[in-house]
VMD Tcl script that draws the C-alpha trace (Angstrom):
set ca {
  {-10.54 22.83 -26.23}
  {-7.51 24.47 -27.86}
  {-4.91 22.26 -29.50}
  {-1.59 22.24 -27.72}
  {1.25 24.06 -29.36}
  {4.05 21.89 -30.62}
  {5.69 20.01 -27.88}
  {9.34 20.90 -27.23}
  {12.09 18.40 -26.63}
  {12.49 19.75 -23.08}
  {8.84 19.19 -22.32}
  {8.93 15.74 -23.76}
  {12.04 14.89 -21.52}
  {10.19 16.26 -18.54}
  {7.09 14.21 -19.28}
  {9.22 11.11 -19.76}
  {10.89 11.74 -16.41}
  {7.40 12.12 -14.84}
  {6.35 8.83 -16.45}
  {9.50 7.14 -15.10}
  {8.69 8.50 -11.61}
  {5.12 7.29 -11.90}
  {6.45 3.87 -13.01}
  {8.89 3.74 -10.15}
  {6.10 4.60 -7.70}
  {3.90 1.96 -9.16}
  {6.67 -0.69 -9.06}
  {7.54 0.19 -5.41}
  {3.91 -0.04 -4.40}
  {3.57 -3.38 -6.18}
  {6.65 -4.62 -4.29}
  {5.04 -3.45 -1.10}
  {1.75 -5.18 -1.95}
  {3.65 -8.45 -2.66}
  {5.36 -8.17 0.72}
  {2.14 -7.44 2.53}
  {0.52 -10.48 0.83}
  {3.34 -12.57 2.27}
  {2.86 -10.96 5.72}
  {-0.89 -11.82 5.43}
  {-0.23 -15.40 4.47}
  {2.20 -15.80 7.41}
  {-0.25 -14.24 9.76}
  {-3.05 -16.54 8.55}
  {-0.78 -19.54 9.04}
  {0.04 -18.40 12.55}
  {-3.58 -17.74 13.35}
  {-4.50 -21.22 12.20}
  {-1.83 -22.81 14.34}
  {-2.95 -20.79 17.36}
  {-6.59 -21.88 16.71}
  {-5.52 -25.52 16.69}
  {-3.49 -25.01 19.88}
  {-6.46 -23.25 21.52}
  {-8.80 -26.08 20.46}
  {-6.44 -28.69 21.90}
  {-6.25 -26.67 25.13}
  {-10.01 -26.51 25.30}
  {-10.18 -30.26 24.88}
  {-7.53 -30.98 27.54}
  {-9.13 -28.52 30.02}
  {-12.60 -30.08 29.41}
  {-11.24 -33.58 29.91}
  {-9.47 -32.60 33.19}
  {-12.54 -30.84 34.52}
  {-14.65 -33.90 33.75}
  {-12.17 -36.23 35.42}
  {-12.00 -33.96 38.54}
  {-15.81 -33.57 38.58}
  {-16.42 -37.33 38.23}
  {-14.09 -38.35 41.11}
  {-15.45 -35.49 43.27}
  {-19.03 -36.50 42.63}
  {-18.13 -40.16 43.39}
  {-16.49 -39.18 46.65}
  {-19.30 -36.92 47.70}
  {-21.82 -39.78 47.00}
  {-20.06 -42.09 49.39}
  {-21.87 -42.69 52.66}
  {-18.77 -43.74 54.44}
  {-15.64 -41.70 53.63}
  {-13.43 -43.10 56.33}
  {-10.07 -44.41 55.22}
  {-10.34 -42.79 51.78}
  {-7.95 -39.85 52.14}
  {-6.18 -41.07 48.98}
  {-9.26 -40.17 47.03}
  {-9.18 -36.68 48.60}
  {-5.51 -36.39 47.69}
  {-6.29 -37.46 44.09}
  {-9.15 -34.89 44.00}
  {-6.70 -32.17 44.99}
  {-4.16 -33.39 42.36}
  {-6.82 -33.31 39.70}
  {-7.91 -29.86 40.80}
  {-4.37 -28.56 40.48}
  {-3.93 -30.30 37.08}
  {-7.22 -28.73 35.94}
  {-6.03 -25.31 37.12}
  {-2.92 -25.83 35.05}
  {-4.91 -26.80 31.94}
  {-7.08 -23.73 32.48}
  {-3.93 -21.54 32.58}
  {-2.70 -23.18 29.40}
  {-6.13 -22.56 27.84}
  {-6.03 -18.89 28.72}
  {-2.53 -18.54 27.35}
  {-3.60 -20.29 24.18}
  {-6.61 -17.86 23.88}
  {-4.30 -14.81 24.45}
  {-1.96 -16.12 21.75}
  {-4.82 -16.72 19.28}
  {-6.24 -13.27 19.98}
  {-2.86 -11.77 19.34}
  {-2.49 -13.60 16.12}
  {-6.05 -12.56 15.18}
  {-5.15 -8.97 15.67}
  {-2.02 -9.39 13.52}
  {-4.06 -11.00 10.73}
  {-6.72 -8.26 10.93}
  {-4.03 -5.59 10.72}
  {-2.32 -7.40 7.88}
  {-5.65 -7.42 5.97}
  {-6.13 -3.72 6.59}
  {-2.56 -2.85 5.56}
  {-2.91 -4.96 2.34}
  {-6.21 -3.29 1.43}
  {-4.67 0.14 1.89}
  {-1.59 -0.74 -0.12}
  {-3.70 -2.24 -2.90}
  {-5.79 0.91 -3.13}
  {-2.55 2.96 -3.32}
  {-1.25 0.64 -6.08}
  {-4.50 0.97 -7.93}
  {-4.21 4.72 -7.90}
  {-0.51 4.50 -8.93}
  {-1.37 2.28 -11.88}
  {-4.05 4.76 -13.03}
  {-1.54 7.56 -12.65}
  {1.12 5.68 -14.66}
  {-1.45 4.84 -17.36}
  {-2.53 8.48 -17.56}
  {1.16 9.69 -17.70}
  {1.86 7.08 -20.39}
  {-1.07 8.39 -22.43}
  {0.25 11.98 -22.00}
  {3.76 11.06 -23.16}
  {2.35 9.22 -26.14}
  {0.13 12.22 -26.93}
  {3.11 14.56 -26.61}
  {5.20 12.39 -28.88}
  {2.52 12.39 -31.53}
  {2.31 16.24 -31.37}
  {5.98 16.64 -32.19}
}
mol new
graphics top color blue
foreach p $ca { graphics top sphere $p radius 0.5 }
foreach p [lrange $ca 0 end-1] q [lrange $ca 1 end] { graphics top cylinder $p $q radius 0.2 }
display resetview
């Protein structure tokens, strides 16, 4: 490998400018990574809240189903159902309440799935940004070494 001829002031200024550009790129990417880490943390918190809400909705729906099923089984087990229309009315009320808890459960699942998608996307975005930052740091380090080498050759 041939030694480089003496480095001119113009070349050194140009290399310094390239080093500054590489540093600015690295800094911008670091800022972006920090922002994406914040987005990921917020997405994780939202996902966890949605998981709790879904779990609560599952419990409420299960309890309402059991209550409805218990009264319905009781009524169906009666030999004489005359004069018990209040039980039938209550069975209908419980069925409607269970339908409502089921709707709430479905909504909770949809919300959780939405937040799961946001969290997954945030993880992907962060991984891509971290890779770009890693490359920018390597570029900055390489440019820094080149500038130092050029300064030493003056």
